N, C-alpha and C positions, 0 to 999 in steps of 0.2 A: 272347630278345628281339632285336628288330631295329629299324632306323629306320622310323618310321611307326606303331609300336605305341602304343596308349593304355596308360599306366601310372599307378600310384600308389605311395606309399611302402608298404613292408612294415609290418606291425603293429608290429614291434619298432623299426624306424627312425622311425615316426611318434611312438611314445612317447618316444624319445630326443630328437627334435626339439622336441616340446612342452616338455620340461623345459629344454633347453639353448639353443635358438635364438630362439624366438618368444614367450617369456614367457607361456606358457599358451595360445597360439593353437593350435587343433586342426588339424593338417596331414593327418590321416587321410583326409579327403574330397577332398584336392587331386587333380586329374586333369591329366595332361600327355601330350604327344606327344614321343617320341624324335625329335630332329631331326639328331643326329650322334652319332658314337661314336669312341673310341680304345680301346686295349687295357685301360685302367683305368676309364674313365668313359663314361656316357651323358650326352648334353647334352639336357636336357628343357625344352620350352617349357610351363611350367605355365599353365593356362588359367583356372581358377576361383578365383583368389586375388588379393590386391593387393600382395604383397610384391615379386614379381618381374614386370617387364614387358618383359624383353629378348626381342627377336625371335630372338636367337641361341641361347637356351636356357641353362640353368644346369647346371654339371657335377655329376653325382650318381654316387656309387659304384654299381657294378652290383649289389652285394649288397643295397642299400637299396630296390630297386624290384621291383615285381611287375606282370605284365601284366594289364590289365583286359579288353582285347579286341584 
């Protein structure tokens, strides 16, 4: 993965987030673009949701994401 890739949560990460973070909200269909990275995290600007609206992106562990295109 690299900056500019379209990503979504992996199947396992989406299941974990439904249970722990968003009280039943399905995050499996969220799409985002990687806008920055460091050795541990990608910073993702999530587009089709209403929880995050930061132009700088949200830190996500690299293992939780998969490339869509």
